[in-house]
FINU-501243 format. One record per residue (C-alpha): residue number from 1; residue in one letter; x, y, z. Coordinates in nm, 3 decimals. Example, Ala and Ser with C-alpha at 12.3 -4.5 7.8 and 13.67 -1.06 7.14 Angstrom:
# residues 2
  seq  type       xx       yy       zz
    1     A    1.230   -0.450    0.780
    2     S    1.367   -0.106    0.714
//
This chain:
# residues 259
  seq  type       xx       yy       zz
    1     X    2.513    1.771   -3.532
    2     X    2.730    1.499   -3.371
    3     X    2.666    1.144   -3.494
    4     X    2.454    0.916   -3.280
    5     X    2.541    0.586   -3.441
    6     X    2.493    0.346   -3.150
    7     X    2.130    0.402   -3.049
    8     X    2.146    0.105   -2.811
    9     X    2.414    0.272   -2.600
   10     X    2.352    0.428   -2.260
   11     X    2.626    0.681   -2.342
   12     X    2.427    0.791   -2.649
   13     X    2.117    0.851   -2.436
   14     X    2.320    1.057   -2.191
   15     X    2.466    1.269   -2.473
   16     X    2.124    1.330   -2.629
   17     X    1.972    1.440   -2.299
   18     X    2.271    1.668   -2.231
   19     X    2.232    1.822   -2.577
   20     X    1.858    1.878   -2.526
   21     X    1.943    2.068   -2.207
   22     X    2.240    2.248   -2.364
   23     X    2.265    2.612   -2.483
   24     X    2.154    2.520   -2.835
   25     X    1.912    2.251   -2.726
   26     X    1.535    2.231   -2.702
   27     X    1.361    2.536   -2.545
   28     X    1.106    2.314   -2.371
   29     X    1.366    2.078   -2.221
   30     X    1.582    2.372   -2.115
   31     X    1.286    2.532   -1.936
   32     X    1.214    2.227   -1.718
   33     X    1.303    2.197   -1.350
   34     X    1.297    1.896   -1.116
   35     X    0.964    2.024   -0.979
   36     X    0.802    2.098   -1.316
   37     X    0.854    1.736   -1.425
   38     X    0.699    1.576   -1.115
   39     X    0.350    1.530   -1.257
   40     X    0.460    1.388   -1.591
   41     X    0.712    1.163   -1.413
   42     X    0.425    1.011   -1.214
   43     X    0.209    0.981   -1.528
   44     X    0.486    0.790   -1.705
   45     X    0.516    0.552   -1.408
   46     X    0.143    0.480   -1.429
   47     X    0.171    0.417   -1.802
   48     X    0.438    0.157   -1.723
   49     X    0.195   -0.009   -1.482
   50     X   -0.080   -0.006   -1.743
   51     X    0.147   -0.174   -1.998
   52     X    0.233   -0.442   -1.739
   53     X   -0.136   -0.495   -1.657
   54     X   -0.212   -0.540   -2.028
   55     X    0.090   -0.769   -2.076
   56     X    0.182   -0.551   -2.375
   57     X    0.555   -0.597   -2.435
   58     X    0.582   -0.329   -2.705
   59     X    0.404   -0.073   -2.488
   60     X    0.615   -0.168   -2.185
   61     X    0.934   -0.118   -2.388
   62     X    0.818    0.228   -2.495
   63     X    0.693    0.334   -2.153
   64     X    1.011    0.219   -1.979
   65     X    1.201    0.437   -2.225
   66     X    0.984    0.737   -2.137
   67     X    1.041    0.670   -1.768
   68     X    1.416    0.635   -1.825
   69     X    1.414    0.972   -2.001
   70     X    1.274    1.128   -1.685
   71     X    1.548    0.966   -1.478
   72     X    1.809    1.100   -1.716
   73     X    1.657    1.449   -1.720
   74     X    1.651    1.464   -1.340
   75     X    2.013    1.345   -1.324
   76     X    2.118    1.594   -1.594
   77     X    1.957    1.885   -1.408
   78     X    2.126    1.774   -1.086
   79     X    2.459    1.757   -1.268
   80     X    2.412    2.109   -1.406
   81     X    2.346    2.232   -1.052
   82     X    2.659    2.058   -0.922
   83     X    2.461    1.827   -0.696
   84     X    2.535    1.481   -0.839
   85     X    2.583    1.296   -1.168
   86     X    2.415    0.993   -1.320
   87     X    2.728    0.792   -1.229
   88     X    2.659    0.876   -0.864
   89     X    2.305    0.744   -0.901
   90     X    2.435    0.421   -1.053
   91     X    2.708    0.382   -0.791
   92     X    2.459    0.436   -0.510
   93     X    2.210    0.174   -0.632
   94     X    2.492   -0.073   -0.700
   95     X    2.617   -0.032   -0.342
   96     X    2.263   -0.082   -0.209
   97     X    2.204   -0.394   -0.416
   98     X    2.531   -0.552   -0.306
   99     X    2.475   -0.462    0.060
  100     X    2.116   -0.583    0.069
  101     X    2.192   -0.915   -0.104
  102     X    2.464   -1.075    0.111
  103     X    2.319   -1.416    0.018
  104     X    2.421   -1.343   -0.343
  105     X    2.733   -1.128   -0.309
  106     X    2.852   -1.256    0.030
  107     X    2.853   -1.567    0.246
  108     X    2.503   -1.539    0.394
  109     X    2.249   -1.816    0.337
  110     X    1.871   -1.783    0.315
  111     X    1.592   -2.041    0.315
  112     X    1.364   -1.856    0.073
  113     X    1.196   -1.529   -0.029
  114     X    1.046   -1.462    0.317
  115     X    1.388   -1.467    0.482
  116     X    1.523   -1.240    0.207
  117     X    1.250   -0.983    0.287
  118     X    1.320   -1.007    0.662
  119     X    1.694   -0.961    0.606
  120     X    1.627   -0.673    0.366
  121     X    1.452   -0.477    0.643
  122     X    1.739   -0.542    0.885
  123     X    1.995   -0.426    0.629
  124     X    1.792   -0.115    0.550
  125     X    1.790   -0.027    0.921
  126     X    2.169   -0.048    0.921
  127     X    2.173    0.216    0.644
  128     X    1.929    0.446    0.825
  129     X    2.082    0.746    1.009
  130     X    2.048    0.749    1.388
  131     X    1.716    0.897    1.500
  132     X    1.547    0.863    1.161
  133     X    1.200    0.705    1.168
  134     X    1.126    0.392    0.965
  135     X    0.828    0.591    0.831
  136     X    1.053    0.862    0.683
  137     X    1.142    0.647    0.381
  138     X    0.778    0.631    0.265
  139     X    0.716    0.915    0.016
  140     X    0.434    1.148    0.110
  141     X    0.330    1.185   -0.254
  142     X    0.250    0.816   -0.303
  143     X   -0.114    0.736   -0.389
  144     X   -0.300    0.676   -0.064
  145     X   -0.347    0.300   -0.107
  146     X    0.017    0.247   -0.200
  147     X    0.135    0.467    0.088
  148     X   -0.083    0.280    0.338
  149     X    0.068   -0.047    0.215
  150     X    0.423    0.089    0.247
  151     X    0.361    0.232    0.595
  152     X    0.222   -0.100    0.715
  153     X    0.513   -0.296    0.566
  154     X    0.761   -0.065    0.740
  155     X    0.584   -0.117    1.072
  156     X    0.566   -0.494    1.018
  157     X    0.940   -0.493    0.944
  158     X    1.008   -0.405    1.310
  159     X    0.751   -0.654    1.442
  160     X    0.447   -0.424    1.478
  161     X    0.198   -0.649    1.301
  162     X   -0.103   -0.872    1.356
  163     X   -0.021   -1.237    1.441
  164     X   -0.253   -1.356    1.161
  165     X   -0.506   -1.219    0.913
  166     X   -0.807   -1.327    1.121
  167     X   -0.733   -1.051    1.371
  168     X   -0.736   -0.796    1.088
  169     X   -1.070   -0.935    0.964
  170     X   -1.214   -0.877    1.311
  171     X   -1.070   -0.526    1.306
  172     X   -1.238   -0.463    0.970
  173     X   -1.578   -0.563    1.111
  174     X   -1.514   -0.327    1.402
  175     X   -1.422   -0.039    1.171
  176     X   -1.726   -0.098    0.945
  177     X   -1.948   -0.093    1.255
  178     X   -1.794    0.237    1.367
  179     X   -1.850    0.381    1.018
  180     X   -2.217    0.283    1.037
  181     X   -2.251    0.461    1.373
  182     X   -2.074    0.781    1.265
  183     X   -2.294    1.089    1.252
  184     X   -2.099    1.397    1.144
  185     X   -1.933    1.421    0.802
  186     X   -1.593    1.458    0.968
  187     X   -1.647    1.144    1.175
  188     X   -1.770    0.946    0.872
  189     X   -1.466    1.048    0.668
  190     X   -1.231    0.946    0.950
  191     X   -1.398    0.608    0.999
  192     X   -1.408    0.548    0.623
  193     X   -1.033    0.609    0.615
  194     X   -0.988    0.352    0.891
  195     X   -1.190    0.098    0.689
  196     X   -0.971    0.154    0.382
  197     X   -0.652    0.134    0.589
  198     X   -0.765   -0.197    0.738
  199     X   -0.854   -0.335    0.394
  200     X   -0.502   -0.249    0.277
  201     X   -0.366   -0.440    0.577
  202     X   -0.568   -0.746    0.477
  203     X   -0.435   -0.720    0.122
  204     X   -0.077   -0.693    0.249
  205     X   -0.106   -1.005    0.461
  206     X   -0.246   -1.197    0.163
  207     X    0.024   -1.072   -0.078
  208     X   -0.227   -0.867   -0.278
  209     X   -0.119   -0.533   -0.422
  210     X   -0.415   -0.310   -0.324
  211     X   -0.338   -0.052   -0.592
  212     X   -0.324   -0.320   -0.864
  213     X   -0.637   -0.490   -0.727
  214     X   -0.832   -0.164   -0.740
  215     X   -0.703   -0.087   -1.090
  216     X   -0.829   -0.428   -1.202
  217     X   -1.166   -0.369   -1.033
  218     X   -1.188   -0.033   -1.212
  219     X   -1.110   -0.205   -1.543
  220     X   -1.380   -0.468   -1.489
  221     X   -1.639   -0.209   -1.389
  222     X   -1.569    0.011   -1.692
  223     X   -1.572   -0.287   -1.931
  224     X   -1.899   -0.420   -1.791
  225     X   -2.063   -0.079   -1.801
  226     X   -1.959   -0.041   -2.166
  227     X   -2.114   -0.383   -2.227
  228     X   -2.440   -0.260   -2.072
  229     X   -2.435    0.040   -2.302
  230     X   -2.372   -0.182   -2.605
  231     X   -2.656   -0.415   -2.508
  232     X   -2.887   -0.114   -2.482
  233     X   -2.783    0.008   -2.827
  234     X   -2.849   -0.332   -2.980
  235     X   -3.191   -0.354   -2.814
  236     X   -3.282    0.007   -2.890
  237     X   -3.302    0.091   -2.520
  238     X   -3.187    0.397   -2.331
  239     X   -2.994    0.302   -2.021
  240     X   -3.097    0.613   -1.829
  241     X   -3.466    0.533   -1.891
  242     X   -3.449    0.186   -1.737
  243     X   -3.557    0.120   -1.381
  244     X   -3.292    0.031   -1.127
  245     X   -3.410   -0.333   -1.131
  246     X   -3.379   -0.339   -1.511
  247     X   -3.033   -0.183   -1.494
  248     X   -2.924   -0.439   -1.233
  249     X   -3.051   -0.723   -1.454
  250     X   -2.849   -0.578   -1.740
  251     X   -2.545   -0.553   -1.510
  252     X   -2.572   -0.922   -1.419
  253     X   -2.587   -1.007   -1.790
  254     X   -2.279   -0.793   -1.853
  255     X   -2.094   -0.968   -1.569
  256     X   -2.146   -1.302   -1.741
  257     X   -2.011   -1.161   -2.069
  258     X   -1.712   -0.968   -1.927
  259     X   -1.480   -1.131   -1.676
//
């Protein structure tokens, strides 16, 4: 086995991944394809987000490594197929970063983050092939909330946006009213989708990440429900035997205990 002395080296990582995929490598790694790794790639990305949400540096270090492994595996498989190499990936992102930051690598001047974002969209349009929609760069496999946010940001980048958030609030009231009037299941589902899409628009205008906000709401709900269960155990109660009013009273108590 060749020595892997410098475990902090990017070159070492590349050699290890190449060996895993090599003729005498790991049967599991050799059996993988770009498609077969899609689900676990996404899972690793969510584990990175969870580590960030928990502010857990050790977990973030580990999860970033797992995510990097997926990047390296995808690049290694592409190299084996003669499509591109990891150096091409690095060169491409370096070119993008330099091109999209003329205020850092060129002579351009910006007044602040908002102007950077506006310039970013202009520079991205310069890179886009003729006839390609601004929507084409939004992956179809993104979670629905994240995709709605990205679609709206792309549209806003070319000026298709509400003048202020108050107009979106009015639109939300309109969409909720239409949901209440819907009769068929198909109509209800469509109007419910419009309500969610409008809520994402409100979040975008207030610099709220809707995906992160919902993850946090999920965390709070689960923690408070567990608190309800613990309170029942301590009081020798069965949660499912309580009336709805009793459960709601317990929920309010849990809300005070779990923020």
